[in-house]
Steps between C-alpha positions, in 0.01 A plus 500: 500500500443577134670839536797340678529243222494773234759701694728197527469436128580862417798493735629181340462648154684817604777300665532286188520807277751666733714185501485481121603866467792451739611189313476681167696793643777270623519318166521825303759641743711185472475512121607867498799428726598203284481721190724761662752233596487352149578845357774585750694172478610531134568873537700439814695216339590722205619776732705256708655351186595842365653610829688171544652507152541874456629626835847357440542709184435833672795731542593862439660414165196294401273797560718768344720352228424437134466138382826316442585271210276200443573216738768687695296538817616860529321833480152588621153622410539873568369611158201264531400646838537854371309423181217330688449800727506741207263302277254421780510858625435644155228244426332584833522871426312433176261224602397593856359850428324381185352198676387697805339776293327246277371317807371828644321576173331159488394516864397863540407633156431230240217316678345224291534664160587303188839665486570391859394145413738501204787634713442238771482221242816620326675533837411140593633379165824691555541341843520153348706595195825299471801709590690390189230665287543824695875470444442476126283813517780685681752375245293617203383827655827625651803284416438510125400865518815631672722231352641353821410305811440740786376562853197682359393193305528275805317745727225546241443125471498446876263793552251335264508193724467716810211727399213244486582372849506849650180598319302202630623525859448878511145478364394224738665670798328834434165326469536378858518858633155586645290749304439692822860624481443638151167655602663667800755664273239611247280643777785736591514629144829331415543433125470138396858472380630617837265262684628218281871576533526630855224311682400183315848412375650584840254262666599222259874574479602176673312284249621705203863470607447127551399483134816689404708256706335203328568653160865571585542145627355373172732699274813455713547141386399535135765378259340457157416869443851603608669265255322682218539854633812560713703203370742499796862603539799451729544875546347744741230745394612726215174667394128454459539424130762229552476133603507423870522187711232370739485229763245279318717506188816432699337209685381351171846526346677360806257208523567419135873456555642152583724629781447450872627852575244646258219309668617628840499856366152439358367397842662807652341726238162339568542571872586864430193533276277364778656741750445795263133413455464449876665835569274682255192332648592595856585857398167554325304347786676727749418790271134398500493484880669833548247741641404773262728386217230558240309781665472835333702781648277767352132576576255278313240765432 
């Protein structure tokens, strides 16, 4: 009888603990779902608002023509689209390789040295640096040096914003790669740099490209650095040392005008900017999923 009583008590305790765990699991799951919904609702409402107000402005002329006179409701945002693609492309060409290589260094070579600690600390500070400050740096370093607003100045400023994000994501992604993969490469006599580039980086390519996408999404909508570096213009691209237009600048200028047609064009430009970022994100993700896209074509040894 005593054993049966003890067994019943143990069973009751286990059932009580199991019930408590299930209840806790349901509460946490409900809280997580509620958090996702709370995050999606404002984002979805913004997207719906942009599409609703901007779709009516889309046309061939809107996408290809230069801006018309103020308040006329004529013209388009062709130079802004072209300038955005050029500036973002050049900034990515500067920032992505630097950020990826710096992340590789911190993950695979630096370890826990004092220099690595300093680099990580400086990188975290750069991540939270106001973009207007970076714009001032670009203005002083390039605009005043060459004597004119230019694509180079804008790309330089945006690349500074981009690099810390890519560095952090690359480092953390490479740390997730199991050490057994590195050891397998070293056991075959493959040099460390080849193991890092062709095995470790290839294993983490999806996460690294996700970091690049996040960085591009961040710089695509920056306005303050561009005001101080590329200035903006109503003309199409004329050279890397000349001013150029960009969608964030065009949206800001259109929103500042007291005309209904300008506001409609501003919504349309915002929609195009979202579509550009979406297109770049999808393209990079498809690139990451493509089999063998980062694999070496030559022997590793």
